[in-house]
N, C-alpha and C positions, 0 to 999 in steps of 0.2 A: 340419908343424903340431904344436905341443905341446898339452898338455891345456888345456882352457878354464880361465881364471883364476877362482878362487872366493874369496869373502870368508870368512875362517876362522870368524867368529862367526855368520854368517847361518844361520838355520834355514829349511829349505824344506818340512818336513813340518808345515804349519800349516793352520788352518781356512780356508774360502773367504773369510770376512769379513776375516781377517787378511791373506790373500794379496792381496786387492783394495784394501787400505788404501794411500793415496798415500804418497809419500816425505815425510819431515818437511819442514815449511816453515821456511826460514831467516828468523828474525825481524829486524826493524829494531830497533836498540838506540840508546839515548840516548848522546850524547857523554859521555866521550871514546872510547867503544868503537864498533867497526864490524865486522860479520861479513859475509863474502862467500863465494860458492862458489869452491872451488879450480878452477883451469883446467888440464886435462891437457896442453894444447898450448902453454902459455906458459912462464913462468919458474918457476912454482910447484913442479914436480917437483924441479928442481935445488935450490931453496930448502929444500924439505922434506927432501931427502936430506942437506943440510948440517945442518939442525936435528936430525934424528934420530940424527946421529952425535955430538952433544954428550953428554958423559959422563952428565949427569943424566937425559937422555932415553933413552940406550941402556939404562940400568938399569931405568927404569920402563915403557918402551914396547916394548923389544926389537924395534924395526923399523928397524935401521940398513941400510936397503935402498938399492940404487943408484937413480939418478933414473929409469931406464927402468921398473923395477918400480913405483916410485911413480906414474909416469904411467899405467901400466896399472891400478893400484889406484884411482886417482881416476876414470878413465874407466869402470871397472866399477861403481863406486858411483853415478856419475851416470846410468848406463844402467839402473839398477834402482830399486827403491822401498824398499830396506832402510835405507839410510843416505845422508847427505849430508856430503861432506868440505868443510870451511870454513877460511878463513884469518881470524884475528882481528887487527885493527889497533887501535892505541891512539895517541891524540894526547897527546904528552908535555907540552903546555902545562898539562895538569891537575896535573902535579907540579912546575910551575915551570920547565920546560925547553922553552919555545916554539921555541927554536932547533933542537930535534930534530924538530919537526913531527910528522906522523903516520907511524907505522912499523908494518910487519907484525911481530907479536910472538908469535903462537902458532897452533897447529893445533887445530881443534875438529871432532869427528865427532858429528853428531846421528843417532840411529838409532831405529827402531821397536822397542820392547822386546819386543813379541809375536813379532817375527821374529828375535830375538836369543837367545843362550843364557841370558841373565838372565830371559827370559820363562818359563823352567821353574820359577822360584822362587815365582811367584804367578800368579794368573789375570789376566794382563795384558790390558787393553783394546787393541783394534786401533790406537788413536791415541795410546797412551802413548808418551812420548819419553824416551830416555836420551841421555846425552852423555859424551864423553871429551875431555879437554883436555891438550895438551902446551904448556907455556909455554916458549918458546925464549929469550926475553929475560930473563935472570936478574935484571936491574935491577928487575923488577916483582915478584919473589918476596919474600915476607915483609913486605910493606908494606900488606896489606889490599886491594890493587888487584884481584887475581884473585878474592878473596872477593866483592868488589863486583860483578865481572863475572858470577859464578855466580848471584847474586841477580837481576841484571837479565836474565840469560839466561832464567831460569825465568819471570819476569814477562812477558818477550817471547814466550815459547813459549805460555803460557796465553792471552795476548791474541791471538796470531796464529791459534791453533787452538782455538776454543771447545769442540771435542769432546775435547780432551786432558784427561784426569782426573788424570794424574800425570806428574811429571818425575823421572827416575831418575839417580842417580849411583852408580857402582860402582868406586871406586878400589881399588888394591891394598891389602890389609889392613894393610900396613906404612906406608902413606902418611898419617901422622898429621896433617900440616898441612892436607891436602885434606879429611880427615874432619872436622877441627875447623871448617873453613870451611863445610862443608855443614851441619853441625848449627847453627852460628851463624846461618845464613840460612834456617832452617826445614825442612831435610830431617830426616827421622826415621831414625836409625840402627837398622836391624832385625836386625843381626848379620852374622857372617862366614860365608861359604859357599865350599866347594871347587867352583867352577864347572866345573872339569876338573882332571885330576891335577896339572897344573903351574901352576894359577891359583887363588889364594884371594883373594876379593874381600870388601869391606865394602859391603853393599847399603844405600843411602840412598834414601828415597822422600819426595818433596815432593808431597803431594796438593793438588788444587785446593781442596777443602773437607775437613773432618774426616770426612765420610761417604765420601769417596773413598779413604780409607786401606784397602788390601787386607789380606787374610789371607795370611800367608806359609805356603807349603807345608812340611810337615815333611821 
């Protein structure tokens, strides 16, 4: 038996109310988008292994893992309350290609900020939600499609979880397109942070109301 599998970003030294918070709820989204939980025992681990080996995702995600590790990672997330691994699909009729139908196009992780390393940057509420996205289908990049998705994701999360006060984005500080898309859709860029020695992020916060904007720790 090897060591138990752990999720690298998950924080376990948290308060009782944070520890008891349920996993993020996967919201229903309007067409042409759809979000579903990844399945560890189906075809998703193989698909994600192929996606994460794509050059643009190797650079930004650094998770070019074999399918078996991806399967374990998905199962571990589903077994806890820190995060939820999701598959994003898109119906290509929305861009005039109905012949392509609906296809899986990306991987999305929803996570509880207070249980994440980003929770050290401000006084995160137990129900605050963050997200990471890996767009596998490059035909959707640079067309405003993923920007629209991020806007609808935030709206869906706020509607699904009335107690969620903030939605967080934390792209790599060099990821200019994502940073611009976040700001365009109402996220507030609060600066760059060295979240760990090898990881510098740009923290973006979309509060439910202006009063929900938190104070960033020095």
